N, C-alpha and C positions, 0 to 999 in steps of 0.2 A: 486382592485376587486370590491369595493363598487360602483364605477362609472357605472359598468355594470348593477347593480340592480337599480340605480337611473334612468338610461336610460330606463330600462324595465318599471319602475313605470310611467315615463312620457308617454311612448307609450301606456300603459294601460289607463291612464287618458284621453288622447286625443281620443283614440278609443271609450271609453265609452261615451264621450260627443258628438261624431258624430253619435252614433248608433241611427237609427230611431225607438226608442221604442214607443209603443202604450199603451194606458190605461189611466185611470183617474189620476193616481199618477205618471206620467212619470217623472216630475221634481224631485219629492221626491225620486223616485227609483234611479234616476241618482245620486243625492246627497248622498244617502245611499251607493251606490256602490262605488262612489269615496272615501267616508270616509273609507270604508272597505279596498280598495286597498292601500290607504295612510297608514292606521294603520298597515296593514300587512307588507308593505315595511319597515316602521320604525322599527317594531319588528324584522324583519329579519336582517336588518342592525345592530341592537343592538346585535343580536346573533352572527353575523359575527365578530363584533368588540371584542367579548369576547372569540372567538375561537382561540386557538393556533393550527394550522394544525398539527404540529408535535406531540403535546401533547394530543389533543382531538380526532383527527380522525385517526392518525397513531400511533400504540402502539409499533412498532418495528423500528429499523433502516432499511433503504431501502436496499433491495436486488437488484441484477443486473441480467438481462436476459442473459443466455448463448446462444450465436449465433450458437452453434454447437461445437466449440472447443476454445472458448475465455475465458476459466477459468483462463488462465495465466494473462489476462488483468484484469478481475473482481477481482481476489484475491489481486493484487497489488493496484488497485484503492481504495479498501476498506482500506488497510493499510495507504495509503497516505491521504485519506479523514479523517481518525481517528486521524491524526496528526493536532491538532488545528491550530498551527501557519502556517503550509503550506496551509491548507484548506482555512483559512480566508484570507491569503495573496493572494492566487490564485483568490479568488472571488472578492477581492478589486482591482486587477490589471486591467489596461486598456491600453494595448499596442496600438500604432497607427495602422491604417488599413494595411499598408504594412507589418507589423509584426504580425498582428492578423491572424494567420493561421486557417484553418478549425480544425486542431487538438486542438489548444488552445481554440477556441470558443466552440467546442463540449465538451472538458473536463470541461470547466467552466460551461457549461450548465448542464452537468451531476452532478457536485458538487452542483449546485444550486437546482436541483431536489432532490438530496440525502439529502440536508439540509432542504429545505422548502417544498418539495412536500407532497401531501396528500396521495399518493399511496404507498403501501409497496414494490413495485417492479418498477424499472426504466429500460427501454429498451434503451441501449446506442448504438444501431446499427449504428447511424450516426457517432459516435466517432470511432467505429471499421472501418467503411468505410473510414473515414478521415485518418486513420493510413496507408492507402495505400501509402502515400507519405513518410513514414518512411522506412529506409532500413532494415526491418526485414528479418530474414533468410527465412521465409515463408510468404505467404500472411496473412494479419491480421485476416482473418476468419479461418485460420488454427492454429493448436497448435504451439506455440512458447515458447522459453525459457523466463521465467518471469524475470530473472536477466538481460538478454539482453534487454528486453522491458523497464526495469527500466532505464538502461543507455541511451538508445535511446530517451526515453521520457524526461529524465533530460536534455540532450543536446538540444533537440527541444525547451523545455520551456526556457532554458537559452538564446537561440537565439531570441525567441519571446519577451523576457523581456528586452533585451539590451537597455540601454539608458532610461529606465523608472524608476519610483520610486521604483519598485519592482525588479530591476535588480539583486539584491543579494538574492532573495528569496530562491533559491535552496541551495546556500552556507550557508545561515544563518540557514537553517533547517537541512541539511544533509551533508554539506561540511566540510571536514577536510583536513589535509595535511599529506602525508606519506613522510618520510625521507629515502632516499637510501644512505647508508653509506659504505665507504671502510676505514678500520682502519688498520694502520700498525705502526711499530716503525722505527724511523730513527735517528741515532746518540743518542740513548738512550731516545729520546722524542716520545711521542705518537702523531701520525698524523692522521687526519681525513679529508677525501674528501667526500662531501655530495651534494645531489641534492634533492630538494623538488618537489613533484607532488601533485596536487589536487586530491581528491577522493570524490565520493558520496557513494560508497560501497567499502569494502575491501574483498578480497578473502582469505579463509583459507582452507588449505588442510585437507581432511577427512582421507585419507589412513594413517594408522599407528598412529592415534591420538585418544585417548579415550575421550577427552574433548576439548573444544575450548581454554581452558587455555594452554593445551599442544601444540596445534597448534600455539598459539601465542608465546609460548616459542621457537618453531622451527623457527618462523619468525624472532625473534630478535637474535637467534643464528646464523642464516644465514649459510654460507658455507665458507670454507677456500680456498683462491687462493694461490696455491703453485706449485712448480715444473715448468713444462712447462706452467702451467696456472697462474703463479705468476703475481702480479700486477705491471704494468710498471709505474714508477714514472717519474716526469718531467725531471730529470737529465738523463734519458735514461736507468737507471738500473732497475732491477726487484726485488721485495721484496715479502715475504709471507705476506698475508693480510687477514683480515676478511671482507666479504661482507654481509651486513644484511639490514633489513628494520626495522624501528620503527615509532611510531606515533609522529608527530610533533604537529600540532594543532588538538585538539579533536573536533568533531562535537557536535551539540546539540542532534541530534539523529544519532546513529551509526548503519549502515546497514551492516551486515555481510553475505556474500554469502559462504555457505558451498559447496565446490567443489565436489559434489556427482556424477557428470557426467564426464567421461574421455574416451579417446580412448585406446582400448586394442590393443597394437602393435602386438600381436601374431595373433589375428583374424582380426585386422583392423576394428573392430566394436565398436560403442559407447556402453559403459556399465554404469550401475548405481551402485554406492557403497552404500549398505544398512547397513554398519557397524555402531555400536553404537558410537555416539558422543554426550556426555552430555554437557549441557550449563546451567549456573546458573541463578537464577532469579535476582541476584545482582552480578555485575561484576566490579572488581577494575582494571582499565586500567593503573594505575600509573606505574607498573613494565614494561610496554611495551612502555612507552613514551621516547622521546629523553631526556627530562629533568631528568627523573628517572634513566635512564641508565648512563647518564653523571655524575650524582651525585654519583652513586655507583662506577663508574670507577675511579673517582678522590678521592674516600674515604671521600667525604664530609658528606655522610649520608648513612645509610643502607636502609632506606625506607623513601620516601617523603610522603606528605599528600595524602590520597587516592583520586582517581578520580573515583567515584562510578557511575555506570550506572545500570538502572533497566530494566529488560525484559518487553517490551511493545507490542511485536507482533511476531508471527511466521507464515511465509508463507510456507505452507506444500505442498510437492509433494507426491502423492500416485500413484505407478505404476512402470513402467520400463523406460529405456532410450528412447524407441520408442513410448510407449503409457502410458497415465496416466491422472491424474486430479490434479489441483491446488485448494486449498482453504486456508483460513486464520483464525488464532486465533488472536484476538486483545484485548488488555487491554484498557478500556476506560480511557482517561486522564482527563475527565470532569465528574462532577456529574449532575444528572438530565437527560435531553434528552428524547427521545420518550419512552424509557423503564423505565424512572424515577429511574435509577440505580445509586448507589454511585460510585465515582471514584474508579478505581481499579477493577471494574467488568470485567470479561473476557467474550468475545462473539465469536461465530463461524460464519464466513461469508462464506457461501457455495453457490455461485451464488444467486439464488432467496431466499434461506433460511437464516434467521438470528436467531440464537438461543443462549442460554447461554452455557458457557463452564466452567467446573470445573478446575481451575488452577492447582490443585494437580495432574492432569492427563497429564501435559505437558511432563513429562519424558516418560510416557508410550506411548503417542501418537506421540511424536516428536523426540525422541533421536535415533530411529532406532534400529538396532540389530536384535536379533532373538526371536522367540516365539515357544512354544511347542504346537504341534498339535497331535491328535490321528493318529495312523498308523495301518496297518494290524496286526492281531493277538493280539490285545489288547496292542500293544506297542505304544510308542510315538516317535516323531522325531522333530528335531529343523529345522525351516525354517526361512528365512529372513522376516523381517517386511518390506513390500514395501512402507510403509508410514513413512515419516520422514521430519524433518525441512530442508528447503532449504535456505530461507532468514530469518535472525534474526534481529529484530528491538530493539535497546537498547536506552533509553532516559537518558540523564544526570540527576542524582538525584538533583543536585543543581539548574538545569534549570527548573524543574517542578514547584516548589513552591506549595502553597496550591491550591487544585483543584478548578477550576472555574465552575460556572453554564454553561452548554452547551448553546451556543448562536445560536438561530435559529430565522431568521427574518420571522415573519408571517405578511401577508398583506403588504409587502414592495415591492418596485420595484426590478426587477432582476438586476444583475450587469450591469455596463455601457456597452452600445452597444450590449446588449444580451437580447433576448426574450426567455422566457421559451416555450418549444414546448409542444403541447397538448399530453397527454398520455391517452390511453385507460385503463380502470381499469382491462381489461382482458389481457393487454400486447399484444404482437404480436406473431404469430407462429414462430417456429424456421426456419432459412433459409434453403433452399433446400440443400441436401448433395452435390450437384454439386459444392458448394463453397469450399468444401474440396478436396484436391488432393487425389488421390487413396492411396498414402502412408501415409496419415494423418487421414483417417477416423477411428473412434474409435467404435468398436463393444461394445455391452452392457457388455460383460464379460471382456473387456479390460479397461473400463472407468467407473467411478462412475456416477450415474445419477445426473444431476444438481439439481434435486428436492430432492434428498435424503440427509440425514445427513451423515457426514463423517463416515467411518467405525471405529469401535473400536476394537483394537487388544489387546487381553488379553493373 
């Protein structure tokens, strides 16, 4: 940035020296004017060198412009950005030109602005436009499923980073292994057939479960294969068997999708499940791991060492299966930053708006369930809370370590092969509604305003 002001100073000096001034003190006036310009430029450069754009000019984390129905993207990007290892790794990555897609470059550009920019709001319209190349269910300017967008974005980034020094970025940050097992007895011996599969997020059933621990219990319990559905072994015979899933390798950050959207086979319509599903601020995953289950099955131990994870973010959906709004609650993993907040501070990221959040309200705002409202005749009635957690982000307790000072590069060059785009301090107007298909337009009473704070359900 300083070189721009040095160039301006040089231009001012040469202009002054060429100006045809008149008067008895022409030379003296020119010398005084040149001295004034040089002194001002030096003082201004000194001021620039002492400024931290994030700390001195911007007092909040950066919000993102909603392009009309892109809250699904904004809420996820904020969760990913607030994961320090992923954010810094993405900004350091430099895939070769054939792999540097528009999506990768625009995501990197957005993160650079969100980390180093002076303005409190960034317009990522070019990133949204670049996502046209991704196979989303609807166009990127229309409302999409945040979990689907996460999986497509992860696959896209893995492809872009292949063969580079950051090829394992996604797996190092969010990758784990799920083990699919079939267990049976043969000749008095316990037999196990298993297959591993990589995951970036795991899905947990909402229906019939009051908490994610109960949903995890159902996952490891699995189902019995018996009768006509019995498991066929290699010898050609069939045996009764248990088919289940368990966690093999645990990720640094575990992303859990609560399956709140499903197809109603009676009406053949998509519905949203608003039933209450609690989730803890600290989760022990040891009972759901392959190692833990095997140890108990062979009576080696009743319980192994805990594998503790701390809640670090909740991506919330408010609305119905057809219409709604996404926003995020995120716990800062770093101290300092533009809000000079200690590590562990919770924030609300709601498109443009970034505000504080009281973590004690996670249950009230994110578990779902019902609330009581006034009814006719002085009565009350119970109605579903349409706002509830959809994606949960848990970080491994042992992986966090002591919180670090938030790293923001001021006065530095942008990432390799990337130029920061100019941004107006007024942002840009919302795109025309013609970008939304008729079935995806959200009326004011069906969708939260991107400028408003999330609703509070009491």
